[in-house]
A tleap script that builds the chain and sets N, CA, C and O, in Angstrom:
source leaprc.protein.ff14SB
mol = sequence {
  NMET ARG PRO GLN ILE SER THR ALA ALA ARG
  SER ASP LEU ALA PRO THR GLY THR LEU ARG
  VAL GLY ILE ASN GLN GLY ASN PHE LEU VAL
  VAL THR LYS ASP PRO ALA SER GLU GLU LEU
  ARG GLY ILE ALA VAL ASP LEU ALA ARG GLU
  LEU GLY ARG ARG ALA GLY LEU PRO VAL GLU
  PHE ILE THR TYR ALA SER ALA GLY LYS MET
  ALA GLU ALA VAL LYS THR GLY ALA TRP ASP
  VAL ALA PHE LEU GLY ALA GLU PRO GLU ARG
  ARG ASN GLU ILE ALA PHE THR PRO ALA TYR
  LEU GLU ILE GLU ALA THR TYR LEU VAL PRO
  ALA GLY SER PRO ILE ARG ALA ILE VAL GLU
  VAL ASP ARG ASP GLY VAL ARG ILE ALA VAL
  ALA ALA LYS SER GLY CLEU
}
set mol.1.N position { 239.058 128.385 196.203 }
set mol.1.CA position { 239.315 128.745 197.586 }
set mol.1.C position { 240.301 127.739 198.188 }
set mol.1.O position { 240.114 126.529 198.063 }
set mol.2.N position { 241.326 128.235 198.825 }
set mol.2.CA position { 242.333 127.383 199.436 }
set mol.2.C position { 241.793 126.760 200.723 }
set mol.2.O position { 241.170 127.446 201.533 }
set mol.3.N position { 242.032 125.462 200.910 }
set mol.3.CA position { 241.549 124.803 202.131 }
set mol.3.C position { 242.151 125.444 203.377 }
set mol.3.O position { 243.283 125.927 203.358 }
set mol.4.N position { 241.387 125.440 204.444 }
set mol.4.CA position { 241.851 125.994 205.709 }
set mol.4.C position { 242.496 124.885 206.538 }
set mol.4.O position { 241.794 124.090 207.163 }
set mol.5.N position { 243.796 124.830 206.545 }
set mol.5.CA position { 244.536 123.868 207.357 }
set mol.5.C position { 245.695 124.620 207.975 }
set mol.5.O position { 246.348 125.428 207.314 }
set mol.6.N position { 245.946 124.356 209.226 }
set mol.6.CA position { 246.993 125.104 209.911 }
set mol.6.C position { 248.366 124.733 209.368 }
set mol.6.O position { 248.563 123.647 208.822 }
set mol.7.N position { 249.296 125.639 209.523 }
set mol.7.CA position { 250.676 125.391 209.102 }
set mol.7.C position { 251.248 124.207 209.865 }
set mol.7.O position { 251.980 123.398 209.294 }
set mol.8.N position { 250.922 124.094 211.152 }
set mol.8.CA position { 251.426 122.983 211.961 }
set mol.8.C position { 250.878 121.648 211.450 }
set mol.8.O position { 251.621 120.672 211.348 }
set mol.9.N position { 249.580 121.600 211.128 }
set mol.9.CA position { 248.985 120.369 210.620 }
set mol.9.C position { 249.595 119.999 209.270 }
set mol.9.O position { 249.876 118.828 209.015 }
set mol.10.N position { 249.798 120.979 208.421 }
set mol.10.CA position { 250.399 120.734 207.109 }
set mol.10.C position { 251.819 120.207 207.275 }
set mol.10.O position { 252.237 119.299 206.557 }
set mol.11.N position { 252.550 120.769 208.211 }
set mol.11.CA position { 253.922 120.338 208.479 }
set mol.11.C position { 253.963 118.917 209.041 }
set mol.11.O position { 254.848 118.135 208.692 }
set mol.12.N position { 253.002 118.582 209.912 }
set mol.12.CA position { 252.926 117.212 210.452 }
set mol.12.C position { 252.608 116.208 209.356 }
set mol.12.O position { 253.178 115.118 209.314 }
set mol.13.N position { 251.696 116.584 208.470 }
set mol.13.CA position { 251.272 115.695 207.394 }
set mol.13.C position { 252.379 115.499 206.357 }
set mol.13.O position { 252.593 114.388 205.873 }
set mol.14.N position { 253.069 116.564 206.026 }
set mol.14.CA position { 254.089 116.515 204.974 }
set mol.14.C position { 255.291 117.349 205.383 }
set mol.14.O position { 255.415 118.495 204.950 }
set mol.15.N position { 256.185 116.800 206.211 }
set mol.15.CA position { 257.310 117.583 206.729 }
set mol.15.C position { 258.238 118.158 205.661 }
set mol.15.O position { 258.925 119.149 205.907 }
set mol.16.N position { 258.262 117.546 204.478 }
set mol.16.CA position { 259.136 118.052 203.406 }
set mol.16.C position { 258.473 119.155 202.596 }
set mol.16.O position { 259.120 119.781 201.756 }
set mol.17.N position { 257.176 119.403 202.843 }
set mol.17.CA position { 256.449 120.390 202.050 }
set mol.17.C position { 255.754 119.773 200.849 }
set mol.17.O position { 254.987 120.448 200.161 }
set mol.18.N position { 256.012 118.513 200.595 }
set mol.18.CA position { 255.349 117.745 199.541 }
set mol.18.C position { 254.741 116.516 200.195 }
set mol.18.O position { 255.394 115.852 201.000 }
set mol.19.N position { 253.505 116.210 199.859 }
set mol.19.CA position { 252.844 115.031 200.393 }
set mol.19.C position { 253.352 113.812 199.623 }
set mol.19.O position { 252.977 113.593 198.471 }
set mol.20.N position { 254.204 113.027 200.269 }
set mol.20.CA position { 254.781 111.831 199.645 }
set mol.20.C position { 253.848 110.653 199.941 }
set mol.20.O position { 253.653 110.274 201.095 }
set mol.21.N position { 253.284 110.090 198.888 }
set mol.21.CA position { 252.246 109.066 199.022 }
set mol.21.C position { 252.773 107.714 198.551 }
set mol.21.O position { 253.179 107.561 197.399 }
set mol.22.N position { 252.761 106.734 199.459 }
set mol.22.CA position { 253.144 105.378 199.106 }
set mol.22.C position { 252.036 104.712 198.316 }
set mol.22.O position { 250.877 104.708 198.731 }
set mol.23.N position { 252.403 104.147 197.167 }
set mol.23.CA position { 251.437 103.491 196.282 }
set mol.23.C position { 251.914 102.072 196.000 }
set mol.23.O position { 253.035 101.864 195.535 }
set mol.24.N position { 251.052 101.098 196.285 }
set mol.24.CA position { 251.341 99.686 196.031 }
set mol.24.C position { 250.886 99.325 194.622 }
set mol.24.O position { 249.698 99.099 194.389 }
set mol.25.N position { 251.819 99.271 193.691 }
set mol.25.CA position { 251.472 98.944 192.311 }
set mol.25.C position { 251.143 97.464 192.130 }
set mol.25.O position { 250.718 97.049 191.052 }
set mol.26.N position { 251.338 96.675 193.170 }
set mol.26.CA position { 251.003 95.266 193.105 }
set mol.26.C position { 249.523 94.997 193.288 }
set mol.26.O position { 249.081 93.862 193.111 }
set mol.27.N position { 248.747 96.009 193.638 }
set mol.27.CA position { 247.308 95.831 193.843 }
set mol.27.C position { 246.541 96.619 192.788 }
set mol.27.O position { 246.292 97.813 192.952 }
set mol.28.N position { 246.169 95.943 191.707 }
set mol.28.CA position { 245.482 96.608 190.599 }
set mol.28.C position { 244.087 97.093 190.984 }
set mol.28.O position { 243.471 97.853 190.237 }
set mol.29.N position { 243.586 96.666 192.132 }
set mol.29.CA position { 242.268 97.119 192.566 }
set mol.29.C position { 242.306 98.561 193.063 }
set mol.29.O position { 241.271 99.228 193.085 }
set mol.30.N position { 243.474 99.053 193.461 }
set mol.30.CA position { 243.567 100.421 193.975 }
set mol.30.C position { 244.398 101.344 193.092 }
set mol.30.O position { 244.293 102.566 193.196 }
set mol.31.N position { 245.225 100.762 192.222 }
set mol.31.CA position { 246.027 101.599 191.325 }
set mol.31.C position { 246.403 100.817 190.068 }
set mol.31.O position { 246.695 99.623 190.124 }
set mol.32.N position { 246.388 101.512 188.943 }
set mol.32.CA position { 246.873 100.957 187.685 }
set mol.32.C position { 247.740 102.023 187.019 }
set mol.32.O position { 247.684 103.202 187.370 }
set mol.33.N position { 248.534 101.587 186.061 }
set mol.33.CA position { 249.358 102.523 185.307 }
set mol.33.C position { 248.885 102.491 183.861 }
set mol.33.O position { 248.819 101.428 183.243 }
set mol.34.N position { 248.560 103.652 183.331 }
set mol.34.CA position { 248.146 103.738 181.938 }
set mol.34.C position { 249.322 103.306 181.060 }
set mol.34.O position { 250.405 103.879 181.172 }
set mol.35.N position { 249.136 102.314 180.194 }
set mol.35.CA position { 250.258 101.805 179.397 }
set mol.35.C position { 250.840 102.835 178.429 }
set mol.35.O position { 252.032 102.782 178.125 }
set mol.36.N position { 250.034 103.755 177.948 }
set mol.36.CA position { 250.525 104.746 176.995 }
set mol.36.C position { 251.221 105.917 177.697 }
set mol.36.O position { 252.356 106.264 177.369 }
set mol.37.N position { 250.529 106.513 178.660 }
set mol.37.CA position { 251.069 107.709 179.325 }
set mol.37.C position { 251.894 107.389 180.564 }
set mol.37.O position { 252.650 108.235 181.043 }
set mol.38.N position { 251.751 106.161 181.090 }
set mol.38.CA position { 252.371 105.724 182.342 }
set mol.38.C position { 251.856 106.492 183.559 }
set mol.38.O position { 252.459 106.440 184.631 }
set mol.39.N position { 250.746 107.201 183.392 }
set mol.39.CA position { 250.120 107.923 184.493 }
set mol.39.C position { 249.427 106.935 185.416 }
set mol.39.O position { 248.765 105.999 184.967 }
set mol.40.N position { 249.593 107.163 186.736 }
set mol.40.CA position { 248.913 106.326 187.723 }
set mol.40.C position { 247.456 106.729 187.811 }
set mol.40.O position { 247.110 107.908 187.743 }
set mol.41.N position { 246.590 105.698 187.966 }
set mol.41.CA position { 245.151 105.930 188.080 }
set mol.41.C position { 244.588 104.991 189.118 }
set mol.41.O position { 245.190 103.962 189.424 }
set mol.42.N position { 243.437 105.337 189.663 }
set mol.42.CA position { 242.754 104.460 190.598 }
set mol.42.C position { 242.364 105.174 191.868 }
set mol.42.O position { 242.676 106.349 192.061 }
set mol.43.N position { 241.667 104.440 192.744 }
set mol.43.CA position { 241.130 105.040 193.961 }
set mol.43.C position { 242.229 105.601 194.875 }
set mol.43.O position { 242.051 106.673 195.452 }
set mol.44.N position { 243.352 104.902 195.014 }
set mol.44.CA position { 244.429 105.397 195.873 }
set mol.44.C position { 244.998 106.706 195.322 }
set mol.44.O position { 245.293 107.628 196.083 }
set mol.45.N position { 245.148 106.781 194.024 }
set mol.45.CA position { 245.671 107.989 193.376 }
set mol.45.C position { 244.685 109.141 193.538 }
set mol.45.O position { 245.079 110.259 193.869 }
set mol.46.N position { 243.403 108.865 193.305 }
set mol.46.CA position { 242.379 109.905 193.445 }
set mol.46.C position { 242.317 110.429 194.881 }
set mol.46.O position { 242.240 111.638 195.097 }
set mol.47.N position { 242.350 109.529 195.855 }
set mol.47.CA position { 242.302 109.945 197.264 }
set mol.47.C position { 243.545 110.759 197.637 }
set mol.47.O position { 243.444 111.755 198.353 }
set mol.48.N position { 244.695 110.342 197.160 }
set mol.48.CA position { 245.937 111.068 197.459 }
set mol.48.C position { 245.899 112.479 196.879 }
set mol.48.O position { 246.287 113.440 197.543 }
set mol.49.N position { 245.440 112.596 195.664 }
set mol.49.CA position { 245.365 113.928 195.031 }
set mol.49.C position { 244.375 114.826 195.765 }
set mol.49.O position { 244.619 116.021 195.932 }
set mol.50.N position { 243.256 114.246 196.205 }
set mol.50.CA position { 242.270 115.039 196.941 }
set mol.50.C position { 242.812 115.469 198.301 }
set mol.50.O position { 242.579 116.597 198.734 }
set mol.51.N position { 243.531 114.577 198.973 }
set mol.51.CA position { 244.152 114.944 200.249 }
set mol.51.C position { 245.142 116.082 200.043 }
set mol.51.O position { 245.155 117.043 200.812 }
set mol.52.N position { 245.965 115.977 199.013 }
set mol.52.CA position { 246.903 117.053 198.699 }
set mol.52.C position { 246.194 118.365 198.399 }
set mol.52.O position { 246.621 119.427 198.853 }
set mol.53.N position { 245.119 118.292 197.640 }
set mol.53.CA position { 244.353 119.495 197.306 }
set mol.53.C position { 243.787 120.148 198.563 }
set mol.53.O position { 243.895 121.360 198.749 }
set mol.54.N position { 243.184 119.330 199.420 }
set mol.54.CA position { 242.585 119.879 200.638 }
set mol.54.C position { 243.620 120.435 201.601 }
set mol.54.O position { 243.345 121.383 202.337 }
set mol.55.N position { 244.804 119.848 201.596 }
set mol.55.CA position { 245.870 120.322 202.486 }
set mol.55.C position { 246.687 121.438 201.852 }
set mol.55.O position { 247.515 122.063 202.516 }
set mol.56.N position { 246.454 121.687 200.572 }
set mol.56.CA position { 247.224 122.716 199.879 }
set mol.56.C position { 248.669 122.296 199.658 }
set mol.56.O position { 249.581 123.118 199.742 }
set mol.57.N position { 248.874 121.014 199.374 }
set mol.57.CA position { 250.219 120.460 199.212 }
set mol.57.C position { 250.388 119.791 197.853 }
set mol.57.O position { 249.452 119.173 197.344 }
set mol.58.N position { 251.577 119.912 197.262 }
set mol.58.CA position { 251.847 119.117 196.064 }
set mol.58.C position { 251.970 117.644 196.459 }
set mol.58.O position { 252.341 117.332 197.590 }
set mol.59.N position { 251.661 116.745 195.532 }
set mol.59.CA position { 251.679 115.309 195.796 }
set mol.59.C position { 252.768 114.644 194.959 }
set mol.59.O position { 252.911 114.912 193.766 }
set mol.60.N position { 253.525 113.779 195.609 }
set mol.60.CA position { 254.533 112.953 194.919 }
set mol.60.C position { 254.217 111.493 195.230 }
set mol.60.O position { 254.051 111.122 196.392 }
set mol.61.N position { 254.134 110.671 194.193 }
set mol.61.CA position { 253.856 109.254 194.387 }
set mol.61.C position { 255.162 108.483 194.498 }
set mol.61.O position { 256.053 108.609 193.658 }
set mol.62.N position { 255.257 107.680 195.557 }
set mol.62.CA position { 256.401 106.793 195.782 }
set mol.62.C position { 255.854 105.388 195.559 }
set mol.62.O position { 255.056 104.902 196.361 }
set mol.63.N position { 256.268 104.737 194.492 }
set mol.63.CA position { 255.663 103.466 194.121 }
set mol.63.C position { 256.467 102.269 194.618 }
set mol.63.O position { 257.693 102.313 194.727 }
set mol.64.N position { 255.731 101.200 194.915 }
set mol.64.CA position { 256.309 99.945 195.403 }
set mol.64.C position { 255.665 98.786 194.650 }
set mol.64.O position { 254.510 98.863 194.230 }
set mol.65.N position { 256.434 97.714 194.488 }
set mol.65.CA position { 255.951 96.535 193.766 }
set mol.65.C position { 254.994 95.702 194.613 }
set mol.65.O position { 254.226 94.908 194.071 }
set mol.66.N position { 255.031 95.873 195.932 }
set mol.66.CA position { 254.170 95.072 196.805 }
set mol.66.C position { 253.837 95.843 198.071 }
set mol.66.O position { 254.509 96.811 198.427 }
set mol.67.N position { 252.783 95.391 198.742 }
set mol.67.CA position { 252.382 95.995 200.019 }
set mol.67.C position { 253.477 95.812 201.059 }
set mol.67.O position { 253.746 96.719 201.846 }
set mol.68.N position { 254.109 94.642 201.066 }
set mol.68.CA position { 255.168 94.377 202.033 }
set mol.68.C position { 256.330 95.347 201.905 }
set mol.68.O position { 256.844 95.844 202.907 }
set mol.69.N position { 256.744 95.615 200.672 }
set mol.69.CA position { 257.851 96.551 200.454 }
set mol.69.C position { 257.466 97.965 200.864 }
set mol.69.O position { 258.283 98.707 201.409 }
set mol.70.N position { 256.229 98.328 200.601 }
set mol.70.CA position { 255.773 99.655 200.998 }
set mol.70.C position { 255.701 99.766 202.520 }
set mol.70.O position { 256.098 100.784 203.087 }
set mol.71.N position { 255.202 98.734 203.177 }
set mol.71.CA position { 255.126 98.754 204.636 }
set mol.71.C position { 256.517 98.836 205.253 }
set mol.71.O position { 256.716 99.550 206.236 }
set mol.72.N position { 257.468 98.124 204.695 }
set mol.72.CA position { 258.852 98.167 205.204 }
set mol.72.C position { 259.445 99.566 205.069 }
set mol.72.O position { 260.240 99.986 205.910 }
set mol.73.N position { 259.067 100.288 204.019 }
set mol.73.CA position { 259.623 101.613 203.753 }
set mol.73.C position { 259.221 102.654 204.791 }
set mol.73.O position { 259.817 103.729 204.847 }
set mol.74.N position { 258.217 102.351 205.616 }
set mol.74.CA position { 257.840 103.298 206.665 }
set mol.74.C position { 259.013 103.508 207.622 }
set mol.74.O position { 259.153 104.584 208.203 }
set mol.75.N position { 259.848 102.495 207.789 }
set mol.75.CA position { 260.995 102.577 208.704 }
set mol.75.C position { 262.013 103.614 208.266 }
set mol.75.O position { 262.753 104.147 209.092 }
set mol.76.N position { 262.056 103.905 206.961 }
set mol.76.CA position { 263.017 104.886 206.444 }
set mol.76.C position { 262.396 106.263 206.271 }
set mol.76.O position { 263.087 107.217 205.914 }
set mol.77.N position { 261.093 106.373 206.522 }
set mol.77.CA position { 260.418 107.656 206.344 }
set mol.77.C position { 260.267 108.036 204.881 }
set mol.77.O position { 260.225 109.221 204.550 }
set mol.78.N position { 260.185 107.043 204.001 }
set mol.78.CA position { 260.127 107.296 202.560 }
set mol.78.C position { 258.809 107.924 202.117 }
set mol.78.O position { 258.769 108.624 201.105 }
set mol.79.N position { 257.733 107.684 202.859 }
set mol.79.CA position { 256.434 108.253 202.503 }
set mol.79.C position { 255.758 108.837 203.742 }
set mol.79.O position { 256.081 108.488 204.877 }
set mol.80.N position { 254.808 109.738 203.483 }
set mol.80.CA position { 254.059 110.385 204.569 }
set mol.80.C position { 252.724 109.700 204.818 }
set mol.80.O position { 252.318 109.536 205.968 }
set mol.81.N position { 252.045 109.303 203.766 }
set mol.81.CA position { 250.795 108.563 203.850 }
set mol.81.C position { 250.837 107.456 202.809 }
set mol.81.O position { 251.554 107.549 201.812 }
set mol.82.N position { 250.064 106.412 203.050 }
set mol.82.CA position { 250.003 105.305 202.094 }
set mol.82.C position { 248.635 104.652 202.190 }
set mol.82.O position { 247.912 104.828 203.170 }
set mol.83.N position { 248.300 103.907 201.172 }
set mol.83.CA position { 247.031 103.179 201.131 }
set mol.83.C position { 247.383 101.705 201.230 }
set mol.83.O position { 247.847 101.086 200.272 }
set mol.84.N position { 247.146 101.156 202.431 }
set mol.84.CA position { 247.713 99.876 202.795 }
set mol.84.C position { 246.761 99.136 203.726 }
set mol.84.O position { 246.118 99.752 204.577 }
set mol.85.N position { 246.669 97.819 203.568 }
set mol.85.CA position { 245.838 97.012 204.449 }
set mol.85.C position { 246.322 97.092 205.891 }
set mol.85.O position { 247.523 97.041 206.154 }
set mol.86.N position { 245.385 97.218 206.817 }
set mol.86.CA position { 245.694 97.382 208.243 }
set mol.86.C position { 245.888 96.032 208.924 }
set mol.86.O position { 245.004 95.564 209.642 }
set mol.87.N position { 247.023 95.416 208.705 }
set mol.87.CA position { 247.355 94.153 209.369 }
set mol.87.C position { 247.758 94.417 210.810 }
set mol.87.O position { 248.356 95.453 211.098 }
set mol.88.N position { 247.446 93.508 211.719 }
set mol.88.CA position { 247.836 93.711 213.122 }
set mol.88.C position { 249.339 93.962 213.302 }
set mol.88.O position { 249.717 94.827 214.092 }
set mol.89.N position { 250.197 93.234 212.593 }
set mol.89.CA position { 251.650 93.439 212.719 }
set mol.89.C position { 252.059 94.836 212.283 }
set mol.89.O position { 252.951 95.438 212.881 }
set mol.90.N position { 251.423 95.350 211.260 }
set mol.90.CA position { 251.765 96.686 210.743 }
set mol.90.C position { 251.376 97.781 211.727 }
set mol.90.O position { 251.957 98.866 211.700 }
set mol.91.N position { 250.414 97.519 212.582 }
set mol.91.CA position { 249.972 98.527 213.551 }
set mol.91.C position { 251.062 98.893 214.558 }
set mol.91.O position { 250.961 99.915 215.236 }
set mol.92.N position { 252.089 98.076 214.657 }
set mol.92.CA position { 253.205 98.389 215.556 }
set mol.92.C position { 254.012 99.580 215.058 }
set mol.92.O position { 254.659 100.262 215.853 }
set mol.93.N position { 253.984 99.838 213.756 }
set mol.93.CA position { 254.802 100.901 213.188 }
set mol.93.C position { 254.014 101.938 212.393 }
set mol.93.O position { 254.535 103.009 212.082 }
set mol.94.N position { 252.761 101.624 212.064 }
set mol.94.CA position { 251.959 102.497 211.208 }
set mol.94.C position { 250.645 102.814 211.910 }
set mol.94.O position { 249.996 101.921 212.454 }
set mol.95.N position { 250.253 104.086 211.899 }
set mol.95.CA position { 248.953 104.495 212.435 }
set mol.95.C position { 247.944 104.433 211.287 }
set mol.95.O position { 248.156 105.044 210.240 }
set mol.96.N position { 246.856 103.700 211.482 }
set mol.96.CA position { 245.858 103.521 210.432 }
set mol.96.C position { 244.606 104.337 210.714 }
set mol.96.O position { 244.205 104.512 211.864 }
set mol.97.N position { 244.000 104.830 209.650 }
set mol.97.CA position { 242.695 105.488 209.727 }
set mol.97.C position { 241.630 104.404 209.574 }
set mol.97.O position { 241.957 103.241 209.339 }
set mol.98.N position { 240.368 104.775 209.706 }
set mol.98.CA position { 239.333 103.805 209.339 }
set mol.98.C position { 239.508 103.407 207.865 }
set mol.98.O position { 240.109 104.144 207.083 }
set mol.99.N position { 238.986 102.255 207.506 }
set mol.99.CA position { 239.134 101.745 206.137 }
set mol.99.C position { 238.563 102.720 205.111 }
set mol.99.O position { 237.505 103.312 205.326 }
set mol.100.N position { 239.262 102.877 204.012 }
set mol.100.CA position { 238.762 103.703 202.918 }
set mol.100.C position { 238.068 102.848 201.866 }
set mol.100.O position { 237.356 103.365 201.006 }
set mol.101.N position { 238.283 101.517 201.941 }
set mol.101.CA position { 237.611 100.603 201.042 }
set mol.101.C position { 237.726 99.196 201.585 }
set mol.101.O position { 238.630 98.885 202.360 }
set mol.102.N position { 236.806 98.356 201.173 }
set mol.102.CA position { 236.835 96.961 201.586 }
set mol.102.C position { 236.882 96.110 200.327 }
set mol.102.O position { 236.071 96.282 199.416 }
set mol.103.N position { 237.836 95.194 200.285 }
set mol.103.CA position { 237.997 94.320 199.125 }
set mol.103.C position { 237.646 92.900 199.551 }
set mol.103.O position { 238.273 92.333 200.446 }
set mol.104.N position { 236.649 92.342 198.908 }
set mol.104.CA position { 236.288 90.955 199.202 }
set mol.104.C position { 237.282 90.031 198.526 }
set mol.104.O position { 237.737 90.297 197.413 }
set mol.105.N position { 237.614 88.953 199.199 }
set mol.105.CA position { 238.545 87.976 198.647 }
set mol.105.C position { 238.008 86.577 198.887 }
set mol.105.O position { 237.121 86.372 199.715 }
set mol.106.N position { 238.543 85.639 198.171 }
set mol.106.CA position { 238.141 84.252 198.339 }
set mol.106.C position { 239.364 83.372 198.107 }
set mol.106.O position { 240.487 83.872 198.043 }
set mol.107.N position { 239.153 82.077 197.981 }
set mol.107.CA position { 240.236 81.126 197.770 }
set mol.107.C position { 240.122 80.522 196.377 }
set mol.107.O position { 239.027 80.376 195.833 }
set mol.108.N position { 241.259 80.178 195.818 }
set mol.108.CA position { 241.320 79.452 194.564 }
set mol.108.C position { 241.845 78.062 194.888 }
set mol.108.O position { 242.898 77.925 195.512 }
set mol.109.N position { 241.129 77.046 194.475 }
set mol.109.CA position { 241.537 75.668 194.755 }
set mol.109.C position { 241.694 74.928 193.432 }
set mol.109.O position { 241.042 75.277 192.448 }
set mol.110.N position { 242.553 73.907 193.395 }
set mol.110.CA position { 242.723 73.150 192.148 }
set mol.110.C position { 241.489 72.305 191.825 }
set mol.110.O position { 240.690 71.965 192.697 }
set mol.111.N position { 241.371 71.986 190.555 }
set mol.111.CA position { 240.276 71.103 190.131 }
set mol.111.C position { 240.368 69.807 190.926 }
set mol.111.O position { 241.462 69.290 191.154 }
set mol.112.N position { 239.253 69.297 191.336 }
set mol.112.CA position { 239.230 68.057 192.101 }
set mol.112.C position { 239.387 68.239 193.595 }
set mol.112.O position { 239.346 67.258 194.337 }
set mol.113.N position { 239.568 69.474 194.061 }
set mol.113.CA position { 239.702 69.726 195.493 }
set mol.113.C position { 238.391 69.401 196.200 }
set mol.113.O position { 237.315 69.650 195.657 }
set mol.114.N position { 238.473 68.852 197.396 }
set mol.114.CA position { 237.242 68.595 198.154 }
set mol.114.C position { 236.662 69.879 198.761 }
set mol.114.O position { 235.525 69.872 199.233 }
set mol.115.N position { 237.409 70.955 198.757 }
set mol.115.CA position { 236.939 72.221 199.341 }
set mol.115.C position { 235.926 72.860 198.397 }
set mol.115.O position { 236.210 73.101 197.223 }
set mol.116.N position { 234.750 73.126 198.931 }
set mol.116.CA position { 233.668 73.722 198.142 }
set mol.116.C position { 233.120 74.995 198.782 }
set mol.116.O position { 232.326 75.704 198.163 }
set mol.117.N position { 233.538 75.295 200.021 }
set mol.117.CA position { 233.045 76.491 200.715 }
set mol.117.C position { 234.167 77.059 201.574 }
set mol.117.O position { 235.040 76.322 202.033 }
set mol.118.N position { 234.140 78.351 201.785 }
set mol.118.CA position { 235.181 79.019 202.571 }
set mol.118.C position { 235.298 78.428 203.969 }
set mol.118.O position { 236.407 78.327 204.492 }
set mol.119.N position { 234.200 78.038 204.584 }
set mol.119.CA position { 234.238 77.489 205.940 }
set mol.119.C position { 235.034 76.183 206.006 }
set mol.119.O position { 235.470 75.779 207.083 }
set mol.120.N position { 235.223 75.533 204.877 }
set mol.120.CA position { 235.975 74.278 204.836 }
set mol.120.C position { 237.488 74.508 204.808 }
set mol.120.O position { 238.256 73.548 204.861 }
set mol.121.N position { 237.918 75.751 204.727 }
set mol.121.CA position { 239.345 76.049 204.640 }
set mol.121.C position { 240.004 76.093 206.017 }
set mol.121.O position { 241.132 75.624 206.171 }
set mol.122.N position { 239.335 76.637 206.997 }
set mol.122.CA position { 239.913 76.814 208.333 }
set mol.122.C position { 239.780 75.534 209.150 }
set mol.122.O position { 238.913 75.412 210.015 }
set mol.123.N position { 240.661 74.585 208.852 }
set mol.123.CA position { 240.648 73.315 209.595 }
set mol.123.C position { 242.022 72.669 209.501 }
set mol.123.O position { 242.811 73.009 208.620 }
set mol.124.N position { 242.306 71.750 210.392 }
set mol.124.CA position { 243.587 71.054 210.412 }
set mol.124.C position { 243.841 70.362 209.073 }
set mol.124.O position { 242.936 69.781 208.473 }
set mol.125.N position { 245.089 70.438 208.622 }
set mol.125.CA position { 245.500 69.741 207.413 }
set mol.125.C position { 245.319 70.522 206.127 }
set mol.125.O position { 245.754 70.063 205.070 }
set mol.126.N position { 244.692 71.683 206.182 }
set mol.126.CA position { 244.499 72.492 204.975 }
set mol.126.C position { 245.598 73.546 204.921 }
set mol.126.O position { 245.757 74.342 205.846 }
set mol.127.N position { 246.347 73.542 203.835 }
set mol.127.CA position { 247.415 74.530 203.644 }
set mol.127.C position { 246.906 75.670 202.783 }
set mol.127.O position { 246.184 75.457 201.810 }
set mol.128.N position { 247.291 76.885 203.153 }
set mol.128.CA position { 246.915 78.082 202.414 }
set mol.128.C position { 248.192 78.795 202.019 }
set mol.128.O position { 249.063 79.005 202.863 }
set mol.129.N position { 248.324 79.170 200.765 }
set mol.129.CA position { 249.499 79.887 200.288 }
set mol.129.C position { 249.109 81.314 199.905 }
set mol.129.O position { 248.102 81.533 199.233 }
set mol.130.N position { 249.916 82.276 200.339 }
set mol.130.CA position { 249.748 83.676 199.952 }
set mol.130.C position { 251.125 84.258 199.690 }
set mol.130.O position { 252.130 83.707 200.141 }
set mol.131.N position { 251.178 85.350 198.977 }
set mol.131.CA position { 252.446 86.029 198.751 }
set mol.131.C position { 252.936 86.611 200.071 }
set mol.131.O position { 252.140 87.135 200.850 }
set mol.132.N position { 254.231 86.525 200.326 }
set mol.132.CA position { 254.809 87.050 201.562 }
set mol.132.C position { 254.487 88.532 201.719 }
set mol.132.O position { 254.609 89.303 200.768 }
set mol.133.N position { 254.078 88.926 202.916 }
set mol.133.CA position { 253.774 90.312 203.276 }
set mol.133.C position { 252.733 90.955 202.378 }
set mol.133.O position { 252.763 92.164 202.147 }
set mol.134.N position { 251.821 90.153 201.876 }
set mol.134.CA position { 250.822 90.662 200.940 }
set mol.134.C position { 249.673 91.383 201.625 }
set mol.134.O position { 248.930 92.114 200.969 }
set mol.135.N position { 249.514 91.197 202.913 }
set mol.135.CA position { 248.406 91.825 203.615 }
set mol.135.C position { 247.154 90.973 203.609 }
set mol.135.O position { 246.097 91.423 204.053 }
set mol.136.N position { 247.255 89.757 203.114 }
set mol.136.CA position { 246.090 88.870 203.106 }
set mol.136.C position { 246.136 87.915 204.272 }
set mol.136.O position { 245.237 87.090 204.430 }
savepdb mol mol.pdb
quit
């Protein structure tokens, strides 16, 4: 049975007639590529395919090496939907739904570091390094 979605809603969701989905290949927790077939797999891929199925739309994956590059691509209209961390800065250009998943994270410190608990990180003199535009 074909999902019941209005033509206007389908057009708003995918103006080209194909649901173009931004995929951050830099986050192995949400997407991986099968080394043999090169097929994309993971929660982001499964959710995108289900959204396409429910909307009655074909799905095209637009892949990016990082979350930052994918977020920047919203300015060019390269994708219609994406699976991306909802950073406050990104909210200026991207409308976010409620979270589809929560990923716990922690810190990695060198051997001999005096830091033993997360609460010890947020204080003067402690430097934290992250990848630029990573969403962390």
